[in-house]
C-alpha positions, 0 to 999 in steps of 0.5 A: 310449183315449178315444173320439173325439167325433163332430164336428158343423159348424153353418153359420149358427151365430150365428142364433136356431136356431144358438145353440139347436142349438149348446147342444143338440149340446154337451149331447149330447156332440158336438164342435161347430164353428161357421161364419157371416158374422161373428164368433161370438156363440154363446159358448164351446163351439165347437172351432173357428169360421170366418167364412163366406160360404155363396155363396162355393164356394171358401170352403165347399169349404175349410171342409169340407176342413179340418173333415171333419165327421161331421155338418153342419147348414145353418141359413144362410138368408134365412129371412124370407118378407117379405125374400124378396119384397124381394130374391128374387135374394138368397133364391135365392143364399143358399137354393139356391146355398149348400146346393149349395156345401155338398153339393158340398164334402161330396161331394168331401171328406167323403163319409160326412158326414151333412148336414141341410138345413132346409126350410120349410112354405112349400113346401106348396100350401095345404090345410085339412087337416094337411100330410104329407110327400106333400102337394102342394108349390107355393111361393107366395113366393120363399122357398118356391120357394128351399126347394123347389129346395134339397130337389130338389138334396138329392135329386139328390145323395142319388140320383146321388152317394150323399150322406147328406143329408136335409131337414126341412120345418120349420113355424113355430118361436119362442122366446126370442132370436128376432128381432123381425122375426118376428111373435110376438117383435114382438108380445111386444116391443110388449106388454112395452114397454107393460107397462114404460111403466105406461100404456095403449098401441097395438100395430101388427099385420098379418094376424091371421086366418092359422092357423099351426103353432108349436113352441118352438125348443128342441123343434125343435133336439132334433128336428134332433139326432135326425134327425142321429142316426137320420133316413134318407138322402134322406128329408124330415121335417115338424117341427111341433106338429101344432096350428094357432093363429090369430095373433089367438089368440096375440096375445090370449095375449100381451096377457093377460100384461100388466096394462095396456090394450093396443089393436090397430091392423091396418096393411095395409102389414104384409100379405104379397103372398100368405099361405096362410090355414092351414098345419098339420103332420102329424108322424106320420112323425117321431113314428113313426120317431124318437119325437120329440114337442114338450114345450114348449107354445106358451103357455110359449114366448110367456111366456118370450119376453114376459118376456125383453123386460121 
């Protein structure tokens, strides 16, 4: 008799990371189920797909009861810091109430299910030093605060109910297919548009002086798979490259792909109300426990993304 495939349920399967994670898990031999707000856009491969509003507790409960997954990854989130300033109530509903609904449904219907919740480097207090999992947390935006709350709830369910839940604090990740609402795809799209026009042009940017830790999404989803397989219950893991780059230097790299003259206009309206000057990961924990290391350079990620807009 053939061995049953392990079933992984991805909540938020239609998004940027969801599509990449679906392919990662399918290629590793998992049965993959998807769930998101609208019709599936991730292509073939799902054994089932459900339209889901994560803040609807009854719908989440019904989904977990029906699927009874071995693994569940929650990627459904209001994932933009800027958007969280515009709608902090929505950030709390999706990023806090939603994961609580998932954990409660798993406690009731799939107590052995291993749940991976995706947090953020935005949870951390500013530091000039690389951030470890024991670095102070603060949350300087509604988004950051919502992710801190998610993590605390995960800890509660792990300790009080024995749920097999763990979380990441994921640093910036990018790559082909990311929305141009995010900074690097926006840069790539604008520069590619100038290249395609065949003449000089101007791109609009915000604060270029911040330093961030960027990884390729294809490396990130590999880390998520490894965490599902071998990450420890109740633990938190940084996922990042461990290297800081200023947005200015990354923009210079992107402009270097073009043969046209590209001018840069800094638009103060694109600045956030608060913006930590530097956020860089120390990923020793995931390196030592799982052996995960990023394999794709940020320069390659930018080149792949730029070429996708041509």
